[in-house]
VOLUM-100821 format. One record per atom (N, C-alpha, C): residue in one letter; x, y, z; atom name. Coordinates in pm, whole numbers, m for minus. Example, Ala and Ser with C-alpha at 12.3 -4.5 7.8 and 13.67 -1.06 7.14 Angstrom:
! VOLUM-100821
('a', (1319, m569, 780), 'N')
('a', (1230, m450, 780), 'CA')
('a', (1320, m330, 780), 'C')
('s', (1285, m225, 708), 'N')
('s', (1367, m106, 714), 'CA')
('s', (1290, 3, 787), 'C')
//
This chain:
! VOLUM-100821
('m', (5374, m4428, 12076), 'N')
('m', (5231, m4410, 12053), 'CA')
('m', (5203, m4425, 11904), 'C')
('e', (5113, m4516, 11871), 'N')
('e', (5083, m4540, 11731), 'CA')
('e', (4994, m4431, 11674), 'C')
('t', (5022, m4398, 11549), 'N')
('t', (4941, m4297, 11481), 'CA')
('t', (4828, m4366, 11405), 'C')
('a', (4708, m4320, 11424), 'N')
('a', (4592, m4378, 11357), 'CA')
('a', (4604, m4353, 11207), 'C')
('p', (4571, m4454, 11126), 'N')
('p', (4579, m4434, 10980), 'CA')
('p', (4483, m4326, 10935), 'C')
('a', (4528, m4250, 10835), 'N')
('a', (4445, m4142, 10784), 'CA')
('a', (4320, m4198, 10718), 'C')
('e', (4208, m4136, 10739), 'N')
('e', (4085, m4180, 10680), 'CA')
('e', (4082, m4145, 10530), 'C')
('t', (4027, m4235, 10452), 'N')
('t', (4012, m4208, 10309), 'CA')
('t', (3902, m4105, 10290), 'C')
('p', (3933, m3995, 10221), 'N')
('p', (3830, m3892, 10204), 'CA')
('p', (3711, m3944, 10126), 'C')
('a', (3593, m3898, 10161), 'N')
('a', (3472, m3941, 10092), 'CA')
('a', (3475, m3890, 9948), 'C')
('p', (3424, m3967, 9855), 'N')
('p', (3424, m3921, 9714), 'CA')
('p', (3334, m3801, 9696), 'C')
('d', (3372, m3715, 9603), 'N')
('d', (3291, m3598, 9570), 'CA')
('d', (3178, m3642, 9478), 'C')
('l', (3057, m3640, 9530), 'N')
('l', (2941, m3685, 9453), 'CA')
('l', (2856, m3569, 9403), 'C')
('s', (2914, m3450, 9402), 'N')
('s', (2836, m3332, 9365), 'CA')
('s', (2812, m3322, 9214), 'C')
('g', (2897, m3386, 9135), 'N')
('g', (2882, m3382, 8990), 'CA')
('g', (2847, m3519, 8935), 'C')
('p', (2853, m3536, 8803), 'N')
('p', (2823, m3666, 8743), 'CA')
('p', (2915, m3776, 8797), 'C')
('t', (2858, m3873, 8865), 'N')
('t', (2934, m3979, 8931), 'CA')
('t', (2880, m4115, 8892), 'C')
('l', (2969, m4202, 8846), 'N')
('l', (2931, m4338, 8807), 'CA')
('l', (2992, m4435, 8908), 'C')
('p', (2910, m4514, 8978), 'N')
('p', (2963, m4609, 9076), 'CA')
('p', (3057, m4712, 9012), 'C')
('d', (3168, m4735, 9077), 'N')
('d', (3265, m4836, 9032), 'CA')
('d', (3202, m4974, 9051), 'C')
('i', (3182, m5048, 8942), 'N')
('i', (3113, m5176, 8952), 'CA')
('i', (3195, m5281, 9026), 'C')
('d', (3328, m5272, 9020), 'N')
('d', (3411, m5367, 9093), 'CA')
('d', (3395, m5346, 9244), 'C')
('s', (3394, m5219, 9287), 'N')
('s', (3370, m5190, 9427), 'CA')
('s', (3229, m5234, 9467), 'C')
('f', (3132, m5212, 9377), 'N')
('f', (2994, m5251, 9404), 'CA')
('f', (2984, m5402, 9423), 'C')
('s', (3069, m5478, 9353), 'N')
('s', (3068, m5624, 9365), 'CA')
('s', (3141, m5672, 9489), 'C')
('g', (3208, m5581, 9560), 'N')
('g', (3288, m5621, 9675), 'CA')
('g', (3424, m5675, 9633), 'C')
('g', (3470, m5634, 9514), 'N')
('g', (3600, m5678, 9465), 'CA')
('g', (3597, m5816, 9402), 'C')
('a', (3479, m5859, 9355), 'N')
('a', (3466, m5993, 9299), 'CA')
('a', (3495, m6001, 9150), 'C')
('l', (3527, m5889, 9087), 'N')
('l', (3553, m5889, 8943), 'CA')
('l', (3702, m5891, 8915), 'C')
('q', (3737, m5932, 8796), 'N')
('q', (3877, m5931, 8753), 'CA')
('q', (3896, m5825, 8647), 'C')
('p', (3968, m5716, 8677), 'N')
('p', (3989, m5611, 8578), 'CA')
('p', (4062, m5664, 8455), 'C')
('l', (4013, m5625, 8339), 'N')
('l', (4077, m5656, 8212), 'CA')
('l', (4121, m5526, 8147), 'C')
('r', (4172, m5535, 8027), 'N')
('r', (4222, m5416, 7958), 'CA')
('r', (4108, m5320, 7925), 'C')
('g', (4125, m5195, 7963), 'N')
('g', (4029, m5091, 7928), 'CA')
('g', (4095, m4991, 7836), 'C')
('g', (4056, m4865, 7846), 'N')
('g', (4119, m4764, 7763), 'CA')
('g', (4055, m4628, 7778), 'C')
('v', (4131, m4524, 7744), 'N')
('v', (4083, m4387, 7743), 'CA')
('v', (4082, m4339, 7598), 'C')
('f', (3967, m4291, 7552), 'N')
('f', (3950, m4252, 7413), 'CA')
('f', (3925, m4102, 7404), 'C')
('l', (3896, m4054, 7285), 'N')
('l', (3884, m3911, 7262), 'CA')
('l', (3777, m3846, 7349), 'C')
('d', (3660, m3908, 7362), 'N')
('d', (3551, m3847, 7436), 'CA')
('d', (3486, m3940, 7539), 'C')
('h', (3551, m4055, 7566), 'N')
('h', (3496, m4146, 7665), 'CA')
('h', (3603, m4240, 7717), 'C')
('t', (3569, m4313, 7822), 'N')
('t', (3661, m4408, 7885), 'CA')
('t', (3594, m4544, 7893), 'C')
('k', (3674, m4649, 7881), 'N')
('k', (3622, m4786, 7887), 'CA')
('k', (3681, m4859, 8007), 'C')
('k', (3594, m4923, 8086), 'N')
('k', (3635, m5014, 8192), 'CA')
('k', (3587, m5154, 8154), 'C')
('n', (3673, m5251, 8172), 'N')
('n', (3641, m5386, 8127), 'CA')
('n', (3676, m5486, 8237), 'C')
('y', (3585, m5581, 8262), 'N')
('y', (3606, m5677, 8369), 'CA')
('y', (3563, m5816, 8324), 'C')
('s', (3639, m5915, 8368), 'N')
('s', (3594, m6053, 8356), 'CA')
('s', (3495, m6076, 8469), 'C')
('i', (3383, m6138, 8434), 'N')
('i', (3274, m6144, 8531), 'CA')
('i', (3197, m6274, 8515), 'C')
('h', (3157, m6330, 8629), 'N')
('h', (3071, m6448, 8628), 'CA')
('h', (2971, m6426, 8740), 'C')
('y', (2847, m6410, 8706), 'N')
('y', (2751, m6356, 8801), 'CA')
('y', (2612, m6407, 8770), 'C')
('n', (2519, m6380, 8860), 'N')
('n', (2379, m6406, 8824), 'CA')
('n', (2317, m6276, 8775), 'C')
('a', (2202, m6287, 8711), 'N')
('a', (2140, m6170, 8648), 'CA')
('a', (2101, m6064, 8750), 'C')
('k', (2076, m6105, 8874), 'N')
('k', (2033, m6008, 8975), 'CA')
('k', (2141, m5904, 9003), 'C')
('f', (2267, m5946, 8995), 'N')
('f', (2377, m5852, 9022), 'CA')
('f', (2379, m5738, 8921), 'C')
('i', (2370, m5773, 8792), 'N')
('i', (2371, m5670, 8688), 'CA')
('i', (2248, m5581, 8701), 'C')
('q', (2132, m5639, 8727), 'N')
('q', (2011, m5558, 8738), 'CA')
('q', (2021, m5462, 8856), 'C')
('e', (2081, m5507, 8966), 'N')
('e', (2102, m5417, 9081), 'CA')
('e', (2190, m5299, 9042), 'C')
('y', (2295, m5326, 8965), 'N')
('y', (2385, m5217, 8924), 'CA')
('y', (2315, m5120, 8830), 'C')
('v', (2241, m5174, 8734), 'N')
('v', (2166, m5088, 8642), 'CA')
('v', (2067, m5001, 8719), 'C')
('d', (1997, m5060, 8816), 'N')
('d', (1902, m4984, 8896), 'CA')
('d', (1972, m4877, 8980), 'C')
('l', (2092, m4910, 9030), 'N')
('l', (2167, m4817, 9113), 'CA')
('l', (2199, m4687, 9040), 'C')
('l', (2226, m4695, 8910), 'N')
('l', (2265, m4576, 8835), 'CA')
('l', (2156, m4470, 8836), 'C')
('g', (2031, m4512, 8855), 'N')
('g', (1923, m4414, 8864), 'CA')
('g', (1935, m4324, 8985), 'C')
('n', (2005, m4371, 9088), 'N')
('n', (2027, m4288, 9208), 'CA')
('n', (2130, m4180, 9183), 'C')
('y', (2202, m4189, 9074), 'N')
('y', (2310, m4094, 9046), 'CA')
('y', (2283, m4011, 8920), 'C')
('g', (2157, m4000, 8883), 'N')
('g', (2119, m3912, 8774), 'CA')
('g', (2126, m3972, 8636), 'C')
('f', (2146, m4104, 8626), 'N')
('f', (2152, m4169, 8495), 'CA')
('f', (2016, m4230, 8463), 'C')
('t', (1964, m4197, 8347), 'N')
('t', (1833, m4245, 8304), 'CA')
('t', (1851, m4350, 8195), 'C')
('l', (1796, m4468, 8218), 'N')
('l', (1806, m4575, 8119), 'CA')
('l', (1719, m4542, 7999), 'C')
('k', (1782, m4519, 7884), 'N')
('k', (1708, m4488, 7761), 'CA')
('k', (1641, m4613, 7706), 'C')
('r', (1719, m4718, 7695), 'N')
('r', (1664, m4843, 7646), 'CA')
('r', (1769, m4953, 7660), 'C')
('t', (1722, m5076, 7650), 'N')
('t', (1809, m5193, 7651), 'CA')
('t', (1802, m5257, 7513), 'C')
('v', (1916, m5290, 7457), 'N')
('v', (1922, m5347, 7322), 'CA')
('v', (1977, m5488, 7331), 'C')
('d', (1904, m5583, 7272), 'N')
('d', (1950, m5721, 7263), 'CA')
('d', (2039, m5735, 7140), 'C')
('s', (2161, m5781, 7160), 'N')
('s', (2255, m5792, 7048), 'CA')
('s', (2217, m5903, 6951), 'C')
('g', (2134, m5995, 6998), 'N')
('g', (2101, m6110, 6915), 'CA')
('g', (2193, m6227, 6939), 'C')
('h', (2293, m6208, 7026), 'N')
('h', (2390, m6314, 7057), 'CA')
('h', (2391, m6343, 7207), 'C')
('g', (2284, m6311, 7276), 'N')
('g', (2277, m6337, 7420), 'CA')
('g', (2333, m6226, 7506), 'C')
('d', (2378, m6116, 7444), 'N')
('d', (2431, m6002, 7517), 'CA')
('d', (2326, m5891, 7523), 'C')
('n', (2343, m5800, 7617), 'N')
('n', (2257, m5682, 7626), 'CA')
('n', (2340, m5556, 7631), 'C')
('y', (2290, m5451, 7568), 'N')
('y', (2349, m5318, 7580), 'CA')
('y', (2251, m5231, 7658), 'C')
('y', (2300, m5162, 7760), 'N')
('y', (2219, m5069, 7838), 'CA')
('y', (2266, m4927, 7806), 'C')
('l', (2177, m4843, 7757), 'N')
('l', (2211, m4707, 7715), 'CA')
('l', (2151, m4606, 7812), 'C')
('f', (2235, m4513, 7858), 'N')
('f', (2193, m4416, 7959), 'CA')
('f', (2218, m4272, 7913), 'C')
('d', (2123, m4185, 7948), 'N')
('d', (2143, m4040, 7945), 'CA')
('d', (2180, m3996, 8086), 'C')
('y', (2236, m3875, 8096), 'N')
('y', (2261, m3818, 8228), 'CA')
('y', (2173, m3696, 8246), 'C')
('t', (2094, m3697, 8354), 'N')
('t', (2001, m3587, 8380), 'CA')
('t', (2019, m3532, 8521), 'C')
('g', (2129, m3569, 8588), 'N')
('g', (2155, m3524, 8724), 'CA')
('g', (2225, m3389, 8729), 'C')
('p', (2273, m3349, 8846), 'N')
('p', (2342, m3220, 8862), 'CA')
('p', (2476, m3218, 8788), 'C')
('g', (2514, m3101, 8742), 'N')
('g', (2638, m3089, 8667), 'CA')
('g', (2619, m3128, 8521), 'C')
('t', (2727, m3131, 8448), 'N')
('t', (2722, m3157, 8304), 'CA')
('t', (2812, m3273, 8268), 'C')
('a', (2757, m3370, 8197), 'N')
('a', (2834, m3483, 8146), 'CA')
('a', (2835, m3478, 7994), 'C')
('g', (2940, m3525, 7936), 'N')
('g', (2949, m3531, 7791), 'CA')
('g', (2867, m3646, 7734), 'C')
('t', (2871, m3661, 7605), 'N')
('t', (2809, m3775, 7537), 'CA')
('t', (2907, m3826, 7431), 'C')
('f', (2882, m3947, 7384), 'N')
('f', (2965, m4005, 7279), 'CA')
('f', (2879, m4105, 7203), 'C')
('y', (2930, m4149, 7088), 'N')
('y', (2859, m4245, 7005), 'CA')
('y', (2927, m4382, 7019), 'C')
('p', (2855, m4481, 7068), 'N')
('p', (2916, m4614, 7087), 'CA')
('p', (2965, m4674, 6955), 'C')
('d', (3077, m4745, 6962), 'N')
('d', (3131, m4812, 6844), 'CA')
('d', (3071, m4952, 6833), 'C')
('v', (2938, m4956, 6827), 'N')
('v', (2864, m5082, 6817), 'CA')
('v', (2761, m5065, 6707), 'C')
('k', (2755, m5160, 6616), 'N')
('k', (2674, m5145, 6494), 'CA')
('k', (2528, m5109, 6523), 'C')
('k', (2467, m5174, 6622), 'N')
('k', (2324, m5155, 6646), 'CA')
('k', (2291, m5022, 6714), 'C')
('i', (2390, m4959, 6777), 'N')
('i', (2360, m4836, 6853), 'CA')
('i', (2458, m4723, 6820), 'C')
('k', (2529, m4734, 6710), 'N')
('k', (2638, m4640, 6682), 'CA')
('k', (2591, m4499, 6651), 'C')
('d', (2462, m4481, 6617), 'N')
('d', (2412, m4347, 6582), 'CA')
('d', (2337, m4282, 6698), 'C')
('e', (2351, m4337, 6818), 'N')
('e', (2275, m4289, 6933), 'CA')
('e', (2368, m4233, 7039), 'C')
('p', (2368, m4100, 7063), 'N')
('p', (2457, m4044, 7166), 'CA')
('p', (2415, m4087, 7305), 'C')
('v', (2512, m4122, 7388), 'N')
('v', (2485, m4167, 7525), 'CA')
('v', (2587, m4106, 7620), 'C')
('a', (2551, m4103, 7748), 'N')
('a', (2647, m4064, 7851), 'CA')
('a', (2719, m4187, 7905), 'C')
('v', (2646, m4298, 7912), 'N')
('v', (2702, m4425, 7959), 'CA')
('v', (2637, m4537, 7878), 'C')
('y', (2716, m4636, 7841), 'N')
('y', (2653, m4760, 7796), 'CA')
('y', (2730, m4877, 7854), 'C')
('i', (2653, m4981, 7885), 'N')
('i', (2707, m5101, 7946), 'CA')
('i', (2686, m5217, 7850), 'C')
('w', (2792, m5288, 7820), 'N')
('w', (2782, m5409, 7738), 'CA')
('w', (2789, m5527, 7832), 'C')
('d', (2678, m5595, 7849), 'N')
('d', (2668, m5711, 7936), 'CA')
('d', (2682, m5838, 7854), 'C')
('c', (2802, m5893, 7852), 'N')
('c', (2828, m6018, 7781), 'CA')
('c', (2811, m6129, 7885), 'C')
('r', (2693, m6182, 7892), 'N')
('r', (2654, m6268, 8003), 'CA')
('r', (2747, m6387, 8023), 'C')
('g', (2792, m6401, 8144), 'N')
('g', (2874, m6516, 8181), 'CA')
('g', (3020, m6505, 8143), 'C')
('l', (3061, m6391, 8084), 'N')
('l', (3199, m6380, 8038), 'CA')
('l', (3266, m6252, 8083), 'C')
('e', (3211, m6138, 8042), 'N')
('e', (3272, m6011, 8079), 'CA')
('e', (3168, m5901, 8075), 'C')
('i', (3206, m5786, 8129), 'N')
('i', (3121, m5669, 8123), 'CA')
('i', (3208, m5549, 8090), 'C')
('q', (3160, m5467, 7997), 'N')
('q', (3233, m5346, 7958), 'CA')
('q', (3146, m5226, 7991), 'C')
('i', (3207, m5126, 8054), 'N')
('i', (3137, m5004, 8092), 'CA')
('i', (3206, m4886, 8024), 'C')
('y', (3131, m4810, 7946), 'N')
('y', (3183, m4694, 7874), 'CA')
('y', (3115, m4570, 7929), 'C')
('y', (3191, m4467, 7961), 'N')
('y', (3130, m4344, 8013), 'CA')
('y', (3199, m4222, 7953), 'C')
('a', (3118, m4119, 7933), 'N')
('a', (3164, m3998, 7863), 'CA')
('a', (3254, m3912, 7952), 'C')
('d', (3326, m3821, 7887), 'N')
('d', (3405, m3723, 7961), 'CA')
('d', (3316, m3642, 8053), 'C')
('g', (3371, m3602, 8166), 'N')
('g', (3295, m3524, 8263), 'CA')
('g', (3231, m3609, 8371), 'C')
('i', (3242, m3741, 8359), 'N')
('i', (3185, m3833, 8458), 'CA')
('i', (3298, m3892, 8542), 'C')
('t', (3280, m3891, 8674), 'N')
('t', (3379, m3948, 8766), 'CA')
('t', (3339, m4091, 8799), 'C')
('y', (3430, m4184, 8777), 'N')
('y', (3408, m4326, 8806), 'CA')
('y', (3475, m4357, 8939), 'C')
('t', (3396, m4388, 9042), 'N')
('t', (3454, m4401, 9175), 'CA')
('t', (3372, m4494, 9263), 'C')
('d', (3432, m4537, 9371), 'N')
('d', (3361, m4616, 9472), 'CA')
('d', (3269, m4523, 9550), 'C')
('t', (3141, m4545, 9536), 'N')
('t', (3042, m4460, 9604), 'CA')
('t', (3000, m4517, 9739), 'C')
('g', (3052, m4634, 9773), 'N')
('g', (3014, m4698, 9898), 'CA')
('g', (2897, m4794, 9885), 'C')
('d', (2834, m4798, 9767), 'N')
('d', (2721, m4890, 9745), 'CA')
('d', (2774, m5032, 9726), 'C')
('r', (2699, m5131, 9776), 'N')
('r', (2738, m5271, 9762), 'CA')
('r', (2618, m5356, 9722), 'C')
('t', (2643, m5456, 9640), 'N')
('t', (2538, m5546, 9596), 'CA')
('t', (2485, m5629, 9713), 'C')
('t', (2361, m5674, 9703), 'N')
('t', (2305, m5763, 9804), 'CA')
('t', (2339, m5908, 9773), 'C')
('q', (2398, m5933, 9654), 'N')
('q', (2433, m6068, 9614), 'CA')
('q', (2562, m6112, 9683), 'C')
('t', (2576, m6242, 9703), 'N')
('t', (2697, m6298, 9763), 'CA')
('t', (2789, m6344, 9651), 'C')
('l', (2900, m6272, 9634), 'N')
('l', (2995, m6302, 9527), 'CA')
('l', (3131, m6336, 9588), 'C')
('t', (3196, m6436, 9537), 'N')
('t', (3328, m6474, 9586), 'CA')
('t', (3435, m6406, 9502), 'C')
('p', (3525, m6329, 9563), 'N')
('p', (3629, m6260, 9486), 'CA')
('p', (3716, m6357, 9408), 'C')
('y', (3758, m6315, 9292), 'N')
('y', (3848, m6394, 9209), 'CA')
('y', (3984, m6403, 9275), 'C')
('e', (4037, m6526, 9286), 'N')
('e', (4168, m6546, 9346), 'CA')
('e', (4264, m6618, 9252), 'C')
('g', (4210, m6675, 9143), 'N')
('g', (4297, m6743, 9048), 'CA')
('g', (4363, m6866, 9103), 'C')
('s', (4296, m6939, 9192), 'N')
('s', (4355, m7058, 9252), 'CA')
('s', (4255, m7172, 9252), 'C')
('a', (4305, m7293, 9277), 'N')
('a', (4217, m7409, 9283), 'CA')
('a', (4117, m7394, 9397), 'C')
('a', (4161, m7332, 9505), 'N')
('a', (4072, m7311, 9619), 'CA')
('a', (3956, m7222, 9581), 'C')
('a', (3986, m7119, 9499), 'N')
('a', (3879, m7028, 9458), 'CA')
('a', (3780, m7100, 9369), 'C')
('e', (3830, m7190, 9281), 'N')
('e', (3742, m7259, 9189), 'CA')
('e', (3652, m7359, 9261), 'C')
('s', (3696, m7409, 9376), 'N')
('s', (3615, m7506, 9448), 'CA')
('s', (3532, m7444, 9558), 'C')
('s', (3546, m7311, 9578), 'N')
('s', (3473, m7245, 9685), 'CA')
('s', (3326, m7231, 9650), 'C')
('s', (3245, m7207, 9752), 'N')
('s', (3100, m7193, 9733), 'CA')
('s', (3069, m7053, 9684), 'C')
('t', (2991, m7043, 9578), 'N')
('t', (2953, m6914, 9523), 'CA')
('t', (2805, m6908, 9499), 'C')
('d', (2755, m6788, 9473), 'N')
('d', (2614, m6770, 9441), 'CA')
('d', (2605, m6699, 9307), 'C')
('w', (2645, m6772, 9200), 'N')
('w', (2651, m6710, 9068), 'CA')
('w', (2520, m6721, 8993), 'C')
('g', (2426, m6798, 9037), 'N')
('g', (2302, m6815, 8963), 'CA')
('g', (2298, m6952, 8899), 'C')
('e', (2301, m6956, 8764), 'N')
('e', (2287, m7082, 8694), 'CA')
('e', (2409, m7172, 8712), 'C')
('s', (2526, m7115, 8731), 'N')
('s', (2647, m7195, 8738), 'CA')
('s', (2713, m7179, 8873), 'C')
('s', (2773, m7288, 8925), 'N')
('s', (2842, m7281, 9052), 'CA')
('s', (2992, m7272, 9035), 'C')
('s', (3040, m7269, 8910), 'N')
('s', (3183, m7260, 8887), 'CA')
('s', (3231, m7119, 8913), 'C')
('s', (3358, m7107, 8954), 'N')
('s', (3415, m6975, 8980), 'CA')
('s', (3498, m6932, 8861), 'C')
('w', (3596, m6845, 8884), 'N')
('w', (3674, m6788, 8775), 'CA')
('w', (3762, m6891, 8707), 'C')
('k', (3785, m6871, 8579), 'N')
('k', (3880, m6950, 8502), 'CA')
('k', (3992, m6857, 8457), 'C')
('s', (4115, m6905, 8469), 'N')
('s', (4229, m6818, 8439), 'CA')
('s', (4245, m6791, 8290), 'C')
('d', (4178, m6873, 8205), 'N')
('d', (4194, m6857, 8060), 'CA')
('d', (4075, m6785, 7999), 'C')
('t', (4013, m6694, 8075), 'N')
('t', (3897, m6621, 8024), 'CA')
('t', (3929, m6548, 7895), 'C')
('k', (3846, m6568, 7792), 'N')
('k', (3867, m6501, 7666), 'CA')
('k', (3802, m6364, 7668), 'C')
('i', (3848, m6276, 7580), 'N')
('i', (3792, m6142, 7567), 'CA')
('i', (3738, m6128, 7426), 'C')
('k', (3614, m6085, 7414), 'N')
('k', (3556, m6067, 7281), 'CA')
('k', (3629, m5956, 7205), 'C')
('c', (3637, m5973, 7074), 'N')
('c', (3703, m5875, 6987), 'CA')
('c', (3638, m5738, 7006), 'C')
('t', (3721, m5636, 7022), 'N')
('t', (3670, m5502, 7048), 'CA')
('t', (3623, m5430, 6922), 'C')
('k', (3646, m5492, 6805), 'N')
('k', (3598, m5431, 6681), 'CA')
('k', (3463, m5488, 6639), 'C')
('c', (3452, m5622, 6640), 'N')
('c', (3325, m5684, 6597), 'CA')
('c', (3239, m5727, 6715), 'C')
('h', (3294, m5716, 6838), 'N')
('h', (3220, m5751, 6960), 'CA')
('h', (3167, m5894, 6955), 'C')
('g', (3249, m5983, 6897), 'N')
('g', (3214, m6124, 6895), 'CA')
('g', (3129, m6166, 6777), 'C')
('d', (3088, m6070, 6693), 'N')
('d', (3002, m6104, 6578), 'CA')
('d', (3079, m6173, 6466), 'C')
('k', (3212, m6163, 6467), 'N')
('k', (3302, m6223, 6369), 'CA')
('k', (3304, m6149, 6235), 'C')
('e', (3205, m6065, 6212), 'N')
('e', (3199, m5987, 6088), 'CA')
('e', (3174, m5841, 6121), 'C')
('v', (3214, m5753, 6031), 'N')
('v', (3191, m5609, 6047), 'CA')
('v', (3129, m5554, 5919), 'C')
('e', (3076, m5435, 5929), 'N')
('e', (3016, m5370, 5813), 'CA')
('e', (3121, m5352, 5703), 'C')
('c', (3084, m5385, 5582), 'N')
('c', (3177, m5373, 5470), 'CA')
('c', (3219, m5227, 5452), 'C')
('p', (3350, m5199, 5454), 'N')
('p', (3397, m5061, 5442), 'CA')
('p', (3385, m5005, 5301), 'C')
('q', (3374, m5093, 5202), 'N')
('q', (3369, m5046, 5063), 'CA')
('q', (3231, m4994, 5025), 'C')
('c', (3127, m5063, 5071), 'N')
('c', (2990, m5021, 5036), 'CA')
('c', (2915, m4964, 5155), 'C')
('n', (2985, m4950, 5270), 'N')
('n', (2924, m4899, 5393), 'CA')
('n', (2803, m4981, 5436), 'C')
('g', (2811, m5112, 5412), 'N')
('g', (2707, m5201, 5460), 'CA')
('g', (2582, m5208, 5372), 'C')
('s', (2587, m5147, 5254), 'N')
('s', (2469, m5151, 5166), 'CA')
('s', (2466, m5278, 5080), 'C')
('g', (2583, m5334, 5058), 'N')
('g', (2592, m5451, 4971), 'CA')
('g', (2594, m5418, 4823), 'C')
('k', (2578, m5289, 4789), 'N')
('k', (2569, m5246, 4649), 'CA')
('k', (2668, m5133, 4619), 'C')
('l', (2707, m5124, 4495), 'N')
('l', (2789, m5014, 4445), 'CA')
('l', (2723, m4957, 4321), 'C')
('a', (2732, m4827, 4305), 'N')
('a', (2675, m4764, 4185), 'CA')
('a', (2751, m4812, 4062), 'C')
('n', (2677, m4845, 3958), 'N')
('n', (2736, m4896, 3834), 'CA')
('n', (2728, m4787, 3727), 'C')
('f', (2844, m4739, 3685), 'N')
('f', (2848, m4633, 3585), 'CA')
('f', (2889, m4690, 3449), 'C')
('g', (2833, m4636, 3343), 'N')
('g', (2869, m4679, 3209), 'CA')
('g', (2887, m4558, 3118), 'C')
('s', (2924, m4583, 2995), 'N')
('s', (2947, m4476, 2898), 'CA')
('s', (2835, m4474, 2794), 'C')
('t', (2784, m4356, 2770), 'N')
('t', (2676, m4341, 2673), 'CA')
('t', (2722, m4242, 2564), 'C')
('p', (2718, m4283, 2436), 'N')
('p', (2761, m4191, 2329), 'CA')
('p', (2662, m4075, 2313), 'C')
('n', (2711, m3959, 2278), 'N')
('n', (2621, m3847, 2250), 'CA')
('n', (2630, m3811, 2101), 'C')
('y', (2561, m3707, 2064), 'N')
('y', (2550, m3674, 1922), 'CA')
('y', (2682, m3633, 1859), 'C')
('s', (2775, m3585, 1936), 'N')
('s', (2903, m3540, 1880), 'CA')
('s', (2997, m3656, 1852), 'C')
('g', (2958, m3775, 1892), 'N')
('g', (3043, m3890, 1869), 'CA')
('g', (3127, m3927, 1990), 'C')
('s', (3138, m3835, 2086), 'N')
('s', (3213, m3865, 2207), 'CA')
('s', (3120, m3938, 2304), 'C')
('s', (3172, m3978, 2415), 'N')
('s', (3089, m4048, 2513), 'CA')
('s', (3096, m3976, 2647), 'C')
('r', (2997, m3996, 2726), 'N')
('r', (2996, m3938, 2860), 'CA')
('r', (2959, m4046, 2961), 'C')
('s', (3009, m4032, 3081), 'N')
('s', (2983, m4130, 3186), 'CA')
('s', (2847, m4104, 3247), 'C')
('t', (2765, m4203, 3252), 'N')
('t', (2631, m4187, 3309), 'CA')
('t', (2603, m4298, 3409), 'C')
('y', (2520, m4265, 3505), 'N')
('y', (2478, m4364, 3604), 'CA')
('y', (2381, m4462, 3540), 'C')
('s', (2400, m4589, 3564), 'N')
('s', (2313, m4690, 3507), 'CA')
('s', (2228, m4756, 3615), 'C')
('d', (2289, m4833, 3704), 'N')
('d', (2216, m4901, 3810), 'CA')
('d', (2313, m4940, 3921), 'C')
('y', (2272, m5029, 4007), 'N')
('y', (2359, m5076, 4113), 'CA')
('y', (2403, m5219, 4085), 'C')
('k', (2521, m5251, 4131), 'N')
('k', (2572, m5388, 4121), 'CA')
('k', (2620, m5432, 4259), 'C')
('d', (2635, m5561, 4277), 'N')
('d', (2682, m5612, 4405), 'CA')
('d', (2822, m5560, 4434), 'C')
('c', (2845, m5527, 4559), 'N')
('c', (2977, m5479, 4603), 'CA')
('c', (3081, m5587, 4572), 'C')
('t', (3195, m5544, 4518), 'N')
('t', (3299, m5640, 4480), 'CA')
('t', (3380, m5691, 4599), 'C')
('k', (3361, m5627, 4717), 'N')
('k', (3434, m5672, 4835), 'CA')
('k', (3353, m5772, 4918), 'C')
('c', (3226, m5738, 4944), 'N')
('c', (3143, m5827, 5026), 'CA')
('c', (3049, m5912, 4942), 'C')
('h', (3046, m5886, 4809), 'N')
('h', (2963, m5961, 4715), 'CA')
('h', (2815, m5958, 4753), 'C')
('g', (2773, m5841, 4801), 'N')
('g', (2632, m5823, 4833), 'CA')
('g', (2590, m5867, 4971), 'C')
('h', (2685, m5920, 5050), 'N')
('h', (2649, m5971, 5183), 'CA')
('h', (2645, m5862, 5290), 'C')
('k', (2694, m5744, 5258), 'N')
('k', (2691, m5626, 5346), 'CA')
('k', (2795, m5628, 5458), 'C')
('t', (2847, m5744, 5492), 'N')
('t', (2949, m5755, 5596), 'CA')
('t', (3069, m5832, 5542), 'C')
('v', (3183, m5814, 5610), 'N')
('v', (3305, m5888, 5575), 'CA')
('v', (3366, m5944, 5703), 'C')
('t', (3456, m6037, 5688), 'N')
('t', (3524, m6094, 5803), 'CA')
('t', (3599, m5986, 5879), 'C')
('c', (3585, m5985, 6010), 'N')
('c', (3650, m5882, 6092), 'CA')
('c', (3801, m5889, 6073), 'C')
('p', (3865, m5779, 6034), 'N')
('p', (4009, m5781, 6010), 'CA')
('p', (4091, m5785, 6139), 'C')
('r', (4029, m5748, 6251), 'N')
('r', (4104, m5746, 6377), 'CA')
('r', (4123, m5886, 6433), 'C')
('c', (4016, m5966, 6433), 'N')
('c', (4023, m6099, 6493), 'CA')
('c', (4027, m6209, 6389), 'C')
('n', (4024, m6172, 6261), 'N')
('n', (4024, m6269, 6150), 'CA')
('n', (3906, m6366, 6159), 'C')
('g', (3794, m6314, 6209), 'N')
('g', (3673, m6395, 6211), 'CA')
('g', (3660, m6491, 6327), 'C')
('t', (3747, m6480, 6427), 'N')
('t', (3736, m6569, 6544), 'CA')
('t', (3636, m6514, 6646), 'C')
('g', (3618, m6382, 6648), 'N')
('g', (3530, m6319, 6747), 'CA')
('g', (3599, m6288, 6879), 'C')
('w', (3728, m6325, 6890), 'N')
('w', (3801, m6306, 7016), 'CA')
('w', (3927, m6222, 6994), 'C')
('e', (3970, m6158, 7101), 'N')
('e', (4095, m6081, 7097), 'CA')
('e', (4212, m6178, 7089), 'C')
//
């Protein structure tokens, strides 16, 4: 007599819960390198999709207590989605390591690098799990084969499927190729001090004015040291 397979227990949705976007896609994403940090976790996926899929996922988070604070255009065709958590239970917050939003505490932020990858960052106290929700879009799972590349998909603007040589944007400059100058903290200027003689004949150091930073030469940014200015990992 065969034993019926044990049922997978339903996820605990009583506290802060973030839907797993790969499960939401029906397994159509390719997991890339993520990481666990001091106060948040990063999930990263190679993704090729139409805009409706991402918008469905962003809208879905509202069902789980996440409130979209705002959407930020990176200026390079990418979008950042910033969320607070206002649902049951308590979720932490963290400061994104992204120049345009680094001073804004969030519970979740999504970096939508259109047509290439998607990164999801969520604070401690949030459970990332398959909630059973599924997109209404038709997505073909990545298989890494010629058959997959020639299969019919509904990606939106492009009909091509996954490419095995997908690049990953640099995790320090996020593809910008440059980062804030560490010497002048992005101001482009350094205080210029000089010596002024006093009545006793000795001199004292006094503030005079500002001069261009000797590292970035007033440009406020320098070549990213992680990717050497390529923008890629």
